[in-house]
N, C-alpha and C positions, 0 to 999 in steps of 0.2 A: 675730826675722829678722835671717839672719845675712849680710850682702850681701856677705861674704868669701867665701862658696862662688860669686859671682855675677861678681863683679869683682875683677880682680890688685889688689894692694895696691898699684900704682901708679893704677890709675883711680878706686880705692877713696877714695885721696888727693885725687887732683884734683876728685871729685866733691863731699868735704867743702869742699873749698876753697870752687869754682862756689857751691855752695848755701851756704855763708857771706857769700860777695861780693854776692850778689844778693838776702839778705835783710839784710843788715848796711847796705847803700844807704840807706835809707829805713824805718825802723821804722814809719812810718804807713802807707804802702805794703805793707810785709809784712802788715801785721795785716788790712789790705782783700784782698789778693790774696795769698796764699803762695806764691810761686812756687819752686822749688828748684832748677830747672833749666832752662835755656834754651839750645836750639840754633837758631839762623835764626830760623823765624817758628813754632818748635815751641816749647811750654814744658810743662814739669809743674807742676801746682799741687797742693796739698795742700786737700782743700776744708773748709770752717768749720763749725765745730757736731759734729765727730765724734769729737773730742777724738785727734785724730793729730799737730795741730801743734806742742802741746808734747811729745810724744814724739819727733817729729823733731829739736826743738832740744836734748832730753837726749841724742841720739845724737852730734850736733855738738858739744855740749859736752864729753862722753864723748872724744870722736877729738881735740878740742883741750886736753884736761887732758892727755892721753898723752904728746901733742909740747910741754907746757907753756908751752903760748901763751894763757897767761891772760887776759889782754886781751880774745881774741877770746871766750873764756867768761864774764865780766863782760857783754863786749856783749849776746851771745846771752841772760845771764841775762836783764836788763832787756827783751828781745825778748820772753822767755818771760813775764813779768811780763803786759805788754801784751796779748799772746795770750790769756791765761789770763783776762784781765778784760774781753777782747771777745768770751768764749765759746767759747775755743780751737776 
């Protein structure tokens, strides 16, 4: 799934940053409620148990690797391990 076709490069970067901020705030909360985007009272959550959470984290890791933001990649890898242990 290439998001580039739907979002400008700037919007894609912003979405990745916002997702990272939401997910990295509290790993325990993120494992329970995997919210990847929030605007006002609305949010986008990836459901538990369908294998998409770790794939979304992989997208984020790839994004931040390309920008050489390796600290974020490490943090995301730790979250991914927790997500997988909890049943993705």
